[in-house]
C-alpha positions in Angstrom: 0.0 0.0 0.0 1.3 3.4 -0.9 2.2 5.9 1.8 -0.2 8.8 2.0 0.3 12.4 2.9 -2.5 13.8 5.0 -3.0 17.6 5.5 -4.5 19.2 8.6 -5.3 22.8 8.3 -5.3 24.0 11.9 -4.7 27.6 11.2 -6.6 29.7 13.7 -6.6 26.9 16.3 -4.5 27.4 19.5 -2.3 24.9 21.3 -2.8 22.2 22.0 -5.4 22.0 19.2 -3.0 21.4 16.2 -1.0 18.8 18.2 -4.2 17.0 19.2 -5.5 16.9 15.7 -2.2 15.5 14.5 -2.2 12.8 17.1 -5.7 11.8 16.2 -4.7 11.6 12.5 -1.6 9.6 13.3 -3.7 7.0 15.0 -5.7 6.5 11.8 -2.6 6.5 9.6 -0.4 3.7 8.4 3.3 3.4 9.1 5.1 5.5 6.5 2.3 8.0 6.1 3.2 11.6 6.4 1.0 14.2 8.1 1.4 17.9 7.3 0.0 20.3 9.9 -0.6 23.9 9.0 -0.7 26.0 12.2 -0.8 29.7 12.8 0.1 29.1 16.5 3.8 29.7 16.9 3.8 27.2 19.9 3.1 24.3 17.4 6.5 24.8 15.8 8.0 23.8 19.2 5.4 21.5 20.7 4.9 19.2 17.7 8.6 18.5 17.2 9.1 17.9 20.9 6.2 15.4 21.0 7.4 13.6 17.8 10.9 13.2 19.3 9.4 11.9 22.6 7.2 9.2 21.0 9.6 8.2 18.2 8.2 9.4 14.9 10.2 11.4 12.4 10.1 15.1 11.9 10.4 15.6 8.2 10.2 19.4 8.1 9.2 22.4 10.2 9.2 25.6 8.2 7.6 29.0 8.6 5.5 30.0 5.6 3.4 33.1 4.9 1.9 33.7 8.4 1.8 30.0 9.4 4.0 27.0 10.1 4.1 23.8 7.9 5.1 20.9 10.1 5.5 17.4 8.4 5.6 14.3 10.5 6.2 10.7 9.3 4.6 7.8 11.2 7.3 5.3 12.1 5.4 2.7 14.2 
């Protein structure tokens, strides 16, 4: 089965909303899938990578775009 990339547009939501949405989406995803979170909450650019490192998934990218962050996480287990 092909890995998927799922997008979560959480712009306008505040922490921990974007992280909670990402965790819920990870639970429904297959190993190898990537989840891209768009968040306008600056805290997400720190909270999501910290959570990912703690639970053992892969942070693919974390970049600031035009007024929001794009954070991509790969499910490893």
